[in-house]
C-alpha positions as CSV (number, residue, x, y, z in Angstrom):
1,M,-63.5,45.2,-73.8
2,H,-60.9,45.3,-76.5
3,G,-57.2,45.7,-76.0
4,R,-53.7,44.7,-77.2
5,T,-50.3,44.1,-75.7
6,L,-47.3,46.1,-76.7
7,P,-44.4,43.6,-77.2
8,F,-40.9,44.9,-76.7
9,I,-38.3,43.0,-78.6
10,C,-34.6,43.8,-79.2
11,D,-31.7,41.9,-80.4
12,T,-28.8,42.8,-78.2
13,G,-26.3,40.3,-79.5
14,S,-24.3,43.1,-81.2
15,A,-24.4,45.5,-78.2
16,A,-21.1,44.5,-76.7
17,P,-18.3,46.7,-78.0
18,D,-14.7,45.7,-77.7
19,T,-13.0,47.2,-74.7
20,P,-9.7,49.1,-75.3
21,E,-6.6,47.4,-74.0
22,S,-6.0,50.3,-71.6
23,T,-9.2,49.5,-69.7
24,K,-8.6,45.8,-69.2
25,L,-8.9,44.5,-65.7
26,S,-5.8,45.3,-63.6
27,R,-4.4,44.0,-60.3
28,R,-5.8,45.6,-57.2
29,D,-4.6,45.4,-53.6
30,N,-7.6,46.9,-51.8
31,K,-10.8,45.3,-50.8
32,Y,-14.1,46.7,-49.5
33,P,-15.2,45.6,-46.0
34,H,-18.9,44.6,-45.8
35,H,-21.4,43.2,-43.4
36,Y,-20.4,39.6,-42.7
37,S,-17.0,39.1,-44.4
38,D,-14.5,41.2,-46.4
39,V,-16.0,40.0,-49.6
40,P,-14.0,41.5,-52.5
41,L,-15.9,43.7,-54.9
42,S,-15.0,44.3,-58.6
43,P,-14.0,48.0,-59.1
44,L,-17.6,49.3,-59.6
45,Y,-16.9,52.7,-61.0
46,D,-14.3,51.3,-63.5
47,L,-16.9,48.7,-64.6
48,L,-19.3,51.5,-65.3
49,K,-16.9,53.9,-66.9
50,Y,-15.0,51.4,-69.2
51,Q,-17.7,48.9,-70.1
52,V,-21.3,49.7,-69.2
53,W,-21.3,53.4,-70.1
54,E,-20.7,52.9,-73.9
55,L,-22.6,49.5,-74.0
56,S,-25.7,51.1,-72.4
57,A,-26.0,53.7,-75.2
58,E,-25.7,51.0,-77.9
59,Y,-28.1,48.7,-76.0
60,A,-30.7,51.5,-75.7
61,K,-30.4,52.4,-79.4
62,I,-30.8,48.7,-80.5
63,C,-33.8,48.3,-78.2
64,V,-35.7,51.5,-78.5
65,E,-35.4,52.3,-82.2
66,P,-37.5,49.3,-83.5
67,N,-40.1,50.0,-80.8
68,K,-40.1,53.8,-80.9
69,E,-43.7,54.0,-82.0
70,N,-44.8,52.7,-78.6
71,A,-41.7,53.4,-76.5
72,T,-43.3,56.0,-74.2
73,F,-46.2,53.7,-73.4
74,Y,-44.2,51.0,-71.6
75,G,-44.7,52.0,-68.0
76,T,-46.2,50.9,-64.7
77,A,-48.8,53.6,-64.5
78,F,-50.4,52.5,-67.8
79,V,-50.6,48.9,-66.5
80,A,-52.2,50.1,-63.3
81,R,-54.9,51.9,-65.4
82,D,-55.3,48.6,-67.4
83,M,-55.9,46.7,-64.2
84,L,-58.5,49.2,-63.1
85,A,-60.2,48.8,-66.5
86,I,-60.3,45.1,-66.0
87,V,-61.8,45.5,-62.6
88,D,-64.5,47.8,-64.0
89,A,-65.2,45.4,-66.9
90,L,-65.9,42.6,-64.5
91,K,-68.8,44.6,-63.0
92,E,-68.4,43.1,-59.5
93,D,-67.7,45.3,-56.5
94,G,-65.1,47.5,-58.3
95,L,-62.3,46.4,-56.1
96,L,-59.0,44.8,-57.1
97,R,-57.7,41.5,-55.7
98,F,-54.0,41.2,-56.5
99,W,-51.0,39.1,-55.6
100,G,-47.8,40.6,-57.0
101,R,-44.2,39.3,-56.7
102,S,-40.9,41.2,-57.3
103,Y,-41.6,43.9,-60.0
104,S,-45.3,43.3,-59.5
105,T,-44.9,44.7,-56.0
106,I,-44.1,48.0,-57.7
107,L,-47.2,47.6,-59.9
108,G,-49.3,46.8,-56.8
109,Q,-47.9,49.7,-54.8
110,T,-48.4,52.1,-57.8
111,F,-52.0,50.9,-58.2
112,A,-52.7,51.4,-54.5
113,A,-51.2,54.9,-54.6
114,M,-53.1,55.9,-57.7
115,F,-56.4,54.3,-56.8
116,P,-56.3,53.8,-53.0
117,D,-60.1,53.4,-52.8
118,R,-60.1,50.5,-55.3
119,V,-58.1,48.0,-53.2
120,G,-60.0,44.9,-52.2
121,R,-57.1,42.6,-51.3
122,M,-53.4,43.1,-52.1
123,L,-50.6,40.8,-51.3
124,L,-47.1,42.0,-52.2
125,D,-44.5,39.3,-52.1
126,A,-40.7,39.9,-52.4
127,V,-41.0,43.6,-52.1
128,V,-39.2,46.3,-54.1
129,I,-38.9,49.7,-52.5
130,P,-40.8,52.3,-54.7
131,D,-38.3,55.2,-54.2
132,E,-35.4,53.0,-55.3
133,Y,-37.3,51.7,-58.3
134,Y,-38.6,55.1,-59.6
135,S,-35.3,56.9,-58.9
136,G,-33.2,54.2,-60.5
137,T,-30.8,53.9,-57.5
138,W,-31.5,50.3,-56.4
139,L,-29.4,50.9,-53.4
140,S,-30.6,48.2,-51.0
141,A,-31.5,45.4,-53.3
142,L,-28.4,43.3,-52.6
143,S,-27.9,44.3,-49.0
144,R,-28.5,40.8,-47.6
145,V,-26.6,38.6,-50.1
146,E,-23.6,38.0,-47.8
147,S,-25.8,36.9,-44.9
148,T,-27.8,34.8,-47.2
149,I,-24.7,33.0,-48.4
150,L,-23.6,32.4,-44.8
151,R,-27.1,31.0,-44.0
152,F,-26.8,28.7,-47.0
153,F,-23.5,27.4,-45.5
154,E,-25.1,27.0,-42.1
155,E,-27.9,24.9,-43.5
156,C,-25.5,23.0,-45.7
157,V,-23.4,21.9,-42.7
158,D,-26.6,21.1,-40.7
159,A,-27.9,19.0,-43.6
160,G,-24.7,16.9,-43.9
161,V,-23.0,15.4,-46.9
162,D,-26.0,13.3,-47.9
163,Y,-27.7,16.6,-48.9
164,C,-24.7,19.0,-49.4
165,P,-21.4,17.9,-50.8
166,L,-19.6,20.9,-49.1
167,A,-20.7,19.8,-45.6
168,N,-17.3,18.1,-45.0
169,F,-15.1,20.4,-47.0
170,T,-12.5,20.4,-44.3
171,G,-13.5,17.2,-42.7
172,P,-15.9,16.6,-39.7
173,D,-14.9,20.0,-38.2
174,T,-16.3,22.0,-41.2
175,T,-18.2,25.1,-40.2
176,A,-20.4,27.6,-42.0
177,Q,-18.0,30.4,-41.1
178,G,-15.1,28.3,-42.3
179,L,-16.8,27.8,-45.7
180,M,-17.5,31.5,-45.9
181,D,-13.9,32.4,-45.1
182,A,-12.6,29.9,-47.6
183,T,-14.8,31.4,-50.4
184,V,-13.8,34.9,-49.5
185,E,-10.1,33.9,-49.5
186,V,-10.4,32.7,-53.1
187,W,-12.2,35.8,-54.1
188,E,-9.5,37.9,-52.5
189,E,-6.9,36.1,-54.6
190,L,-8.9,36.7,-57.7
191,A,-9.3,40.4,-56.8
192,K,-5.5,40.8,-56.6
193,D,-4.7,38.7,-59.6
194,P,-7.7,38.7,-62.0
195,V,-8.4,35.7,-64.1
196,L,-10.6,36.5,-67.2
197,V,-13.4,34.3,-68.3
198,S,-13.5,33.0,-71.8
199,K,-15.4,34.9,-74.5
200,D,-17.5,31.7,-74.8
201,F,-18.7,32.4,-71.3
202,P,-20.8,35.5,-71.8
203,I,-22.0,37.6,-68.9
204,P,-25.1,39.7,-69.5
205,Y,-24.5,43.4,-70.0
206,L,-20.7,43.2,-70.0
207,T,-18.1,42.8,-72.7
208,P,-17.3,39.2,-73.5
209,G,-13.8,38.2,-72.7
210,N,-13.2,41.1,-70.3
211,V,-15.0,39.8,-67.2
212,S,-13.2,38.3,-64.2
213,V,-13.8,35.0,-62.6
214,L,-14.4,36.9,-59.4
215,L,-17.5,38.7,-61.0
216,A,-18.7,35.6,-62.9
217,S,-18.6,33.3,-59.9
218,K,-20.3,35.8,-57.6
219,A,-23.0,36.3,-60.3
220,Q,-23.7,32.6,-60.5
221,I,-23.8,32.2,-56.8
222,H,-26.2,35.0,-56.4
223,S,-28.5,33.6,-59.1
224,A,-28.4,30.1,-57.5
225,L,-29.8,31.6,-54.3
226,Y,-33.2,32.5,-55.9
227,E,-34.7,29.2,-54.7
228,P,-33.6,25.9,-53.0
229,A,-34.3,24.2,-56.3
230,S,-31.3,26.0,-57.8
231,F,-28.9,25.2,-55.0
232,T,-27.3,22.6,-57.3
233,G,-25.9,25.7,-59.1
234,M,-24.1,26.6,-55.8
235,F,-22.3,23.2,-55.9
236,Q,-21.4,23.6,-59.5
237,V,-19.7,26.9,-58.8
238,L,-18.3,26.5,-55.2
239,V,-16.7,23.1,-55.7
240,P,-14.3,24.2,-58.5
241,L,-14.0,27.7,-57.0
242,L,-12.8,26.4,-53.6
243,S,-10.5,24.0,-55.4
244,R,-9.1,26.9,-57.4
245,N,-9.9,25.1,-60.6
246,F,-11.1,27.9,-62.9
247,S,-11.4,26.0,-66.1
248,M,-15.2,26.0,-66.2
249,W,-14.8,29.8,-66.7
250,T,-11.6,30.1,-68.7
251,D,-12.1,27.1,-71.0
252,P,-15.8,26.1,-70.9
253,V,-16.7,22.9,-72.6
254,K,-18.9,23.4,-75.7
255,P,-21.5,20.8,-76.4
256,E,-20.8,18.6,-79.4
257,T,-24.3,19.2,-80.7
258,P,-25.9,22.6,-79.9
259,E,-29.1,22.1,-78.0
260,E,-32.3,23.2,-79.7
261,Q,-33.6,26.2,-77.9
262,E,-37.3,26.2,-77.3
263,E,-39.2,29.4,-78.3
264,P,-39.7,31.3,-75.1
265,W,-43.3,31.8,-74.0
266,N,-42.7,35.5,-73.8
267,I,-40.3,36.7,-76.4
268,S,-40.0,40.2,-74.8
269,L,-39.5,39.0,-71.2
270,G,-35.8,39.8,-71.0
271,P,-35.8,43.3,-72.4
272,N,-39.0,44.2,-70.4
273,F,-36.9,45.2,-67.4
274,H,-35.4,48.1,-69.4
275,A,-38.5,48.9,-71.5
276,I,-40.6,49.4,-68.3
277,G,-38.1,50.0,-65.5
278,C,-35.9,52.5,-67.5
279,S,-39.0,54.3,-68.8
280,D,-40.3,54.6,-65.3
281,S,-37.0,55.8,-63.8
282,T,-36.4,59.5,-63.4
283,F,-32.6,59.4,-63.4
284,R,-30.5,60.2,-66.5
285,A,-26.8,60.9,-66.7
286,D,-24.7,62.8,-69.2
287,S,-21.4,61.2,-68.1
288,P,-20.1,58.4,-65.9
289,E,-19.2,61.0,-63.3
290,D,-22.9,61.8,-62.9
291,M,-23.4,58.3,-61.7
292,Y,-20.5,58.1,-59.2
293,N,-22.6,58.8,-56.1
294,I,-25.1,56.1,-57.1
295,V,-22.4,53.6,-57.7
296,E,-20.7,54.3,-54.4
297,G,-24.1,54.1,-52.7
298,Q,-24.6,50.6,-54.1
299,N,-21.1,49.7,-53.1
300,A,-21.8,50.9,-49.5
301,Q,-24.8,48.6,-49.3
302,S,-23.3,45.4,-50.6
303,S,-20.2,43.7,-51.8
304,F,-22.2,42.3,-54.7
305,G,-22.9,45.6,-56.4
306,E,-21.3,44.4,-59.6
307,I,-24.1,41.8,-60.0
308,L,-27.1,44.1,-60.4
309,G,-25.3,47.4,-61.2
310,P,-24.6,46.8,-64.9
311,K,-28.3,45.9,-65.5
312,T,-29.7,48.9,-63.7
313,W,-27.1,51.4,-64.9
314,M,-28.4,51.0,-68.4
315,C,-31.4,53.2,-67.5
316,A,-29.1,56.2,-67.1
317,R,-28.9,56.5,-70.9
318,W,-32.4,55.3,-71.8
319,P,-33.6,57.8,-74.4
320,V,-37.3,57.8,-73.5
321,F,-39.5,58.4,-70.4
322,A,-42.9,56.8,-69.8
323,A,-45.6,59.3,-70.9
324,E,-47.2,58.8,-67.4
325,R,-45.5,58.1,-64.1
326,Y,-47.0,58.2,-60.6
327,E,-45.5,61.3,-59.1
328,G,-47.5,61.6,-55.9
329,E,-46.7,60.9,-52.3
330,W,-45.2,57.6,-51.0
331,Q,-46.0,58.3,-47.4
332,G,-49.2,58.1,-45.3
333,L,-51.2,56.2,-48.0
334,N,-54.6,55.1,-46.8
335,T,-56.2,52.3,-48.9
336,S,-59.7,50.9,-48.8
337,F,-58.4,47.6,-47.4
338,P,-55.0,47.2,-45.7
339,L,-52.2,45.7,-47.8
340,L,-50.3,42.6,-46.8
341,F,-46.6,42.5,-47.5
342,A,-44.7,39.2,-47.4
343,N,-41.0,38.6,-47.7
344,G,-38.5,35.8,-47.3
345,Q,-35.8,36.3,-44.7
346,W,-33.1,34.9,-47.1
347,D,-34.1,36.6,-50.3
348,P,-31.0,37.6,-52.4
349,I,-32.5,40.4,-54.4
350,T,-35.5,41.9,-52.4
351,P,-34.4,41.8,-48.8
352,L,-36.9,41.7,-45.9
353,T,-36.0,45.3,-45.0
354,G,-37.7,46.3,-48.3
355,A,-41.0,44.9,-47.1
356,W,-40.8,46.9,-43.8
357,N,-39.8,50.0,-45.7
358,A,-42.8,49.7,-48.1
359,A,-45.3,48.7,-45.5
360,S,-44.4,51.9,-43.5
361,R,-45.9,53.9,-46.3
362,F,-49.4,52.3,-46.2
363,K,-51.6,52.8,-43.2
364,G,-52.8,49.6,-41.5
365,S,-50.6,47.3,-43.6
366,R,-48.9,44.2,-42.1
367,V,-45.7,42.3,-42.9
368,L,-45.4,38.5,-42.9
369,T,-41.8,37.3,-42.4
370,H,-41.3,34.0,-44.2
371,E,-38.2,32.4,-42.6
372,G,-37.1,30.7,-45.8
373,F,-34.9,31.0,-48.9
374,G,-35.7,32.3,-52.3
375,H,-37.2,35.2,-54.2
376,G,-40.8,34.8,-53.2
377,V,-42.5,33.0,-50.3
378,M,-43.6,30.0,-52.4
379,K,-40.0,28.9,-53.2
380,Q,-39.7,27.1,-49.8
381,P,-43.3,26.2,-48.9
382,S,-44.8,26.9,-45.4
383,D,-48.2,25.9,-44.1
384,C,-48.1,28.8,-41.8
385,T,-47.5,31.3,-44.6
386,N,-50.2,29.7,-46.8
387,K,-52.7,29.8,-43.9
388,A,-52.1,33.5,-43.3
389,I,-52.4,34.3,-47.0
390,R,-55.6,32.3,-47.3
391,A,-57.1,34.0,-44.3
392,Y,-56.3,37.4,-45.8
393,F,-57.8,36.8,-49.2
394,Q,-60.8,34.7,-48.2
395,D,-61.8,36.2,-44.9
396,G,-60.1,39.6,-44.9
397,V,-58.2,38.7,-41.7
398,L,-54.8,40.3,-41.3
399,P,-52.1,38.2,-39.6
400,E,-51.0,39.2,-36.1
401,L,-48.3,41.9,-35.7
402,G,-44.8,40.5,-36.2
403,I,-45.9,37.2,-37.6
404,K,-43.0,34.9,-38.6
405,C,-43.6,31.6,-40.5
406,K,-41.1,28.8,-40.7
407,P,-40.9,26.6,-43.9
408,N,-42.2,23.0,-43.7
409,K,-38.8,21.6,-44.7
410,S,-35.3,22.8,-44.5
411,S,-33.8,24.3,-47.6
412,F,-31.9,21.1,-48.5
413,E,-34.8,18.9,-47.8
414,Q,-36.8,21.1,-50.1
415,L,-34.0,20.8,-52.7
416,A,-34.3,17.0,-52.6
417,I,-38.1,17.2,-53.0
418,D,-37.7,19.7,-56.0
419,L,-35.1,17.5,-57.7
420,E,-37.3,14.4,-57.3
421,K,-40.1,16.4,-59.1
422,G,-37.7,17.5,-61.8
423,V,-37.7,21.1,-60.7
424,G,-34.5,23.1,-60.8
425,T,-32.7,25.9,-62.6
426,A,-29.2,26.4,-63.9
427,P,-26.8,28.9,-62.3
428,W,-27.9,31.6,-64.8
429,G,-31.6,30.7,-64.6
430,N,-32.6,33.8,-62.6
431,E,-30.8,36.5,-64.5
């Protein structure tokens, strides 16, 4: 069997136009109430209209033009067909064994919908809802961020100062809700009187120098929730934030000697989200007004809409569509072997509700609830989770209905283990 990959490479360094002075961030006295606290939200529609709308057109031009020969062939349906070709080339039983996480849950669901009689085993971990992906709305992706932050504070206080430096923030009476309220209070102040980050502190998909500390700090906190190993990023952000010391954003320290950057193992990894996701997406817009309902829908789901929105909004101006997309039904799908969905309870980007939503579309499927942190069930290991996955793949045994698995260690104990192993990521490590 012969084949080749289609790399997608674009230099987006110049795709950040200056923002007119009239569109600079302004004071605002309103806030948007959400699930756990009144977490202030950056003005989403203004962010789209005055920054992302023009930037997205430039970004698309820079990325698509040098790749236009293959631009319509970046799409999930093509990869699903490649997977089927690999299965056939192996000349075994003709059935796919697959474990997909995050975007790969879309790939797995697409394969199962296109080729339902070719599923041997399929575990989908950290589940993306197919309708939201293919429509480009991403409405519910951030719906559990607030509760995940509160849970982080709960485990921080339980762990104590030996593990979490915030555990005695207000003394021995420190509570999780108190930490949440203190964080929200600072964000409320920043919403009313915006402080801009330095141009030397770039935020992906937004105009350098015209981003607020409110948005930047929320983005960093969200990124640090991707796994216990990156909880150090929470400390790096929350300690100065709660002290109202914003210098790390307004006057970031530049290293005396620039660090040498290693060549990434996959040079097209960053732009792949847009090459594939935007080509798959059916939604396109002719004006910011066309996107107002989507923006407000994202706002209604989470007070962290400004974190994912700028990245996904780019697709509204993507100039190409995938030559093939799955356009069949997403309900009542009957596969040759039931799918197993797994999801962390405290996942900041693919909430547990997404696993239940997706599982409802596939007859006989099961959902494993992993009661841990992180984007993917392996981020906070659990013998219970591992046992259920092993039984599924090796013996074809589905876990019992409603199974819930606890991690072996608390999140802060896991952080200590990960740090000892030299594992960890910076606050931007999961963008």
